[in-house]
C-alpha positions as CSV (number, residue, x, y, z in Angstrom):
1,M,-13.5,7.1,13.1
2,I,-13.0,7.5,9.4
3,E,-15.6,4.8,8.7
4,E,-18.2,6.7,10.6
5,L,-17.3,10.0,9.0
6,L,-17.7,8.5,5.5
7,A,-21.0,6.8,6.4
8,E,-22.4,9.9,7.9
9,N,-21.7,11.8,4.6
10,G,-23.3,9.1,2.4
11,F,-20.1,7.2,1.4
12,V,-20.9,3.5,1.6
13,P,-18.3,1.0,0.6
14,D,-19.0,-0.6,-2.8
15,I,-17.5,-3.9,-1.7
16,D,-19.6,-5.6,1.1
17,D,-18.9,-8.6,3.3
18,D,-20.4,-11.0,0.9
19,A,-18.1,-9.9,-1.9
20,F,-15.1,-10.4,0.4
21,G,-16.3,-13.8,1.5
22,E,-16.9,-15.0,-2.1
23,A,-13.5,-13.8,-3.1
24,Y,-11.9,-15.7,-0.2
25,E,-13.7,-18.9,-1.3
26,R,-12.7,-18.5,-5.0
27,C,-9.1,-17.5,-4.5
28,P,-7.0,-20.6,-4.7
29,A,-4.7,-21.4,-1.7
30,V,-1.5,-21.0,-3.7
31,Q,-2.6,-17.5,-4.7
32,K,-3.4,-16.7,-1.1
33,S,0.0,-17.9,-0.2
34,V,1.7,-15.5,-2.5
35,I,-0.2,-12.6,-1.0
36,K,0.4,-13.7,2.6
37,N,4.1,-14.1,1.8
38,A,4.2,-10.5,0.5
39,V,2.4,-9.2,3.5
40,S,4.5,-11.0,6.1
41,F,7.7,-9.9,4.3
42,A,6.5,-6.3,4.3
43,Y,5.8,-6.4,8.0
44,A,9.2,-7.9,8.8
45,L,11.0,-5.1,7.0
46,A,8.9,-2.3,8.4
47,Q,9.6,-2.8,12.1
48,N,12.1,0.0,12.5
49,G,10.6,2.8,14.6
50,T,7.1,1.3,14.8
51,E,6.0,3.6,17.6
52,P,5.7,7.4,17.2
53,V,8.2,9.1,19.4
54,S,9.1,12.5,20.7
55,Q,12.7,13.7,20.9
56,I,14.5,16.6,22.4
57,R,18.0,17.5,21.2
58,R,20.3,20.4,21.9
59,F,22.5,22.0,19.4
60,G,24.7,24.5,21.2
61,H,22.3,27.0,22.7
62,V,19.3,25.8,20.6
63,E,16.9,23.1,21.8
64,H,15.1,21.1,19.1
65,S,11.9,19.3,20.0
66,L,10.6,16.8,17.4
67,R,7.1,15.2,17.7
68,C,5.9,12.3,15.6
69,E,2.3,11.3,15.3
70,P,0.5,8.9,12.9
71,L,-1.6,10.5,10.2
72,Q,-5.4,10.4,10.8
73,W,-6.1,8.8,7.4
74,A,-4.5,7.2,4.3
75,F,-6.3,7.0,1.0
76,F,-5.0,4.4,-1.5
77,A,-6.0,4.6,-5.1
78,V,-5.2,1.3,-6.8
79,D,-5.4,0.0,-10.4
80,V,-4.1,-3.6,-10.8
81,R,-3.2,-2.7,-14.4
82,R,-0.6,-0.2,-13.3
83,F,1.1,-1.8,-10.2
84,P,1.2,-5.4,-9.1
85,L,-0.8,-6.3,-6.1
86,P,2.2,-7.0,-3.9
87,A,3.3,-3.4,-4.3
88,F,-0.2,-2.2,-3.2
89,F,-0.3,-4.5,-0.2
90,S,3.2,-3.6,0.8
91,A,2.2,0.0,0.9
92,I,-0.8,-0.7,3.1
93,V,1.4,-2.6,5.5
94,Q,3.6,0.6,5.9
95,A,0.4,2.5,6.9
96,L,-0.6,-0.2,9.4
97,V,2.8,-0.3,11.0
98,A,2.7,3.5,11.3
99,K,-0.7,3.1,12.9
100,A,-2.5,5.5,10.5
101,Q,-5.9,5.8,12.0
102,G,-8.1,5.1,9.0
103,L,-7.5,3.4,5.7
104,V,-9.6,4.0,2.6
105,V,-9.1,2.1,-0.7
106,H,-10.4,3.2,-4.1
107,V,-10.2,0.7,-7.0
108,S,-10.1,1.6,-10.6
109,G,-10.3,-1.1,-13.2
110,P,-10.7,-4.8,-12.5
111,V,-11.7,-5.9,-9.0
112,T,-10.0,-9.3,-8.8
113,D,-10.4,-12.1,-6.2
114,P,-6.7,-11.7,-5.1
115,L,-7.3,-8.0,-4.6
116,L,-10.3,-8.5,-2.4
117,F,-8.6,-11.4,-0.5
118,G,-5.6,-9.2,0.3
119,C,-7.7,-6.2,1.4
120,D,-9.7,-8.6,3.6
121,F,-6.5,-10.2,5.0
122,L,-5.2,-6.7,5.9
123,S,-8.7,-5.6,7.3
124,A,-8.9,-2.8,4.7
125,H,-12.6,-3.1,4.3
126,Q,-13.4,0.5,3.2
127,V,-13.2,-0.2,-0.5
128,F,-14.9,2.2,-3.0
129,R,-15.3,2.5,-6.8
130,S,-17.3,5.8,-7.0
131,D,-15.8,9.2,-7.7
132,P,-12.8,9.5,-5.3
133,Q,-12.3,13.2,-5.2
134,P,-15.3,14.0,-3.0
135,M,-14.1,11.4,-0.5
136,V,-10.6,12.9,-0.5
137,N,-12.1,16.4,0.0
138,L,-14.1,15.1,3.0
139,L,-11.1,13.3,4.5
140,A,-9.0,16.5,4.0
141,G,-11.3,18.4,6.3
142,S,-11.0,15.7,9.0
143,G,-7.3,16.1,9.7
144,P,-3.9,15.4,8.3
145,G,-3.6,12.5,5.9
146,I,-2.0,11.3,2.7
147,C,-3.1,10.0,-0.8
148,V,-1.1,7.2,-2.3
149,D,-2.0,7.1,-5.9
150,L,-1.1,3.8,-7.6
151,A,-3.9,4.3,-10.1
152,G,-2.8,7.4,-12.0
153,L,-5.9,9.4,-11.0
154,N,-6.0,13.2,-11.2
155,L,-6.6,13.6,-7.5
156,E,-6.0,16.9,-5.8
157,Y,-4.6,16.9,-2.2
158,S,-1.7,18.7,-0.7
159,R,0.1,15.5,0.5
160,M,0.2,13.3,-2.6
161,L,2.5,10.4,-3.4
162,R,2.2,9.2,-7.0
163,P,4.9,6.7,-8.1
164,D,5.5,6.3,-11.8
165,P,4.9,2.6,-12.8
166,A,7.5,3.1,-15.6
167,G,10.1,3.0,-12.9
168,Y,8.8,-0.2,-11.2
169,G,9.0,-3.0,-13.8
170,V,9.1,-6.6,-12.7
171,E,11.4,-9.2,-14.1
172,L,10.7,-12.9,-13.6
173,R,13.8,-15.2,-14.0
174,L,12.4,-18.3,-12.3
175,P,11.6,-21.8,-13.6
176,D,7.9,-22.5,-14.0
177,S,6.2,-23.9,-10.9
178,P,2.7,-23.8,-9.3
179,Y,3.9,-21.0,-7.2
180,A,5.2,-19.0,-10.2
181,Q,1.9,-19.6,-12.0
182,A,0.0,-18.3,-8.9
183,Y,2.1,-15.2,-8.9
184,K,1.4,-14.6,-12.6
185,V,-2.3,-15.0,-11.9
186,V,-2.2,-12.6,-9.0
187,T,-0.4,-10.0,-11.1
188,A,-1.8,-10.9,-14.5
189,E,-3.7,-7.6,-15.0
190,V,-0.6,-5.5,-14.9
191,A,-0.2,-4.0,-18.3
192,T,2.4,-1.3,-17.6
193,T,6.0,-2.3,-18.4
194,G,9.1,-0.4,-17.4
195,R,12.7,-0.8,-16.5
196,P,13.2,-3.6,-14.0
197,Y,12.9,-2.5,-10.4
198,I,12.5,-6.0,-8.8
199,S,14.1,-9.0,-10.4
200,Y,12.8,-12.3,-9.0
201,G,15.6,-14.9,-9.4
202,G,17.9,-12.4,-11.0
203,E,21.6,-12.0,-10.5
204,P,23.1,-9.4,-8.2
205,E,22.9,-5.9,-9.7
206,S,20.5,-7.0,-12.4
207,A,18.0,-4.6,-10.8
208,P,17.8,-2.3,-7.8
209,V,16.1,-5.1,-5.9
210,V,16.8,-8.8,-6.4
211,M,14.6,-11.4,-4.8
212,A,15.4,-15.1,-4.2
213,E,12.9,-17.6,-5.6
214,R,11.4,-18.3,-2.1
215,L,10.5,-14.6,-1.9
216,L,8.5,-14.5,-5.1
217,G,5.8,-11.8,-4.7
218,C,7.5,-9.9,-1.9
219,W,7.9,-6.2,-2.6
220,V,10.3,-3.5,-1.2
221,W,9.3,0.1,-1.7
222,D,12.0,2.8,-2.2
223,V,9.6,5.7,-1.7
224,I,7.0,4.4,0.8
225,C,7.8,3.5,4.5
226,P,6.1,3.9,7.8
227,D,7.3,7.5,8.1
228,T,5.3,8.2,4.9
229,F,2.2,7.8,7.1
230,R,3.4,10.0,10.0
231,Q,3.4,13.7,10.7
232,Y,6.5,15.3,12.1
233,T,6.4,18.7,13.8
234,S,9.5,20.6,15.0
235,S,9.9,23.4,17.5
236,Y,13.1,25.3,18.3
237,S,13.8,27.2,21.4
């Protein structure tokens, strides 16, 4: 277990059960609803090929065997000032659907109640704020994994995914409402602006992804899917 490996090497989560519980109590129901909506939407869209499979195909006189297995760990670095929380939670959902065996979260910048509520809701309880590189080095020695850097850290690992927030701007074209206000609170710390990637309430073709009003907070990734958290090996004979 990744949790045991970290604990045995002196890495104790900086966020304990009390902090998660207090965040749950403080986080208003409408903000929780935004996060739950984003999570359920991400699960619904990530159901293709949920189970790792093995395939054997023949091309002429060559046989191709393809084996797929979930990665042993996924390390998420998050900074709510760079990416909105729905983007982060959607990425975690992809790892859960892929059945990655251990999830570790590192938080830079503010630790907000919606952030902790969402981590708790997704059972991502290994949340750290200390220097992340030693943890990544430890995980690297335990087996194949991946670092998803949504915080802009200078981490070193062979399998690294670091989306540029400049390409993932959010456009809000919706009338004011309690739900819209809750979304703004959940994502209020995001300071990075970029070209619109998701347009909530926008017209077709106003952005690569257009979400209806009832889907406010939902997030679709173009570079992260369940296969991101799987390892494929091929053999030819």
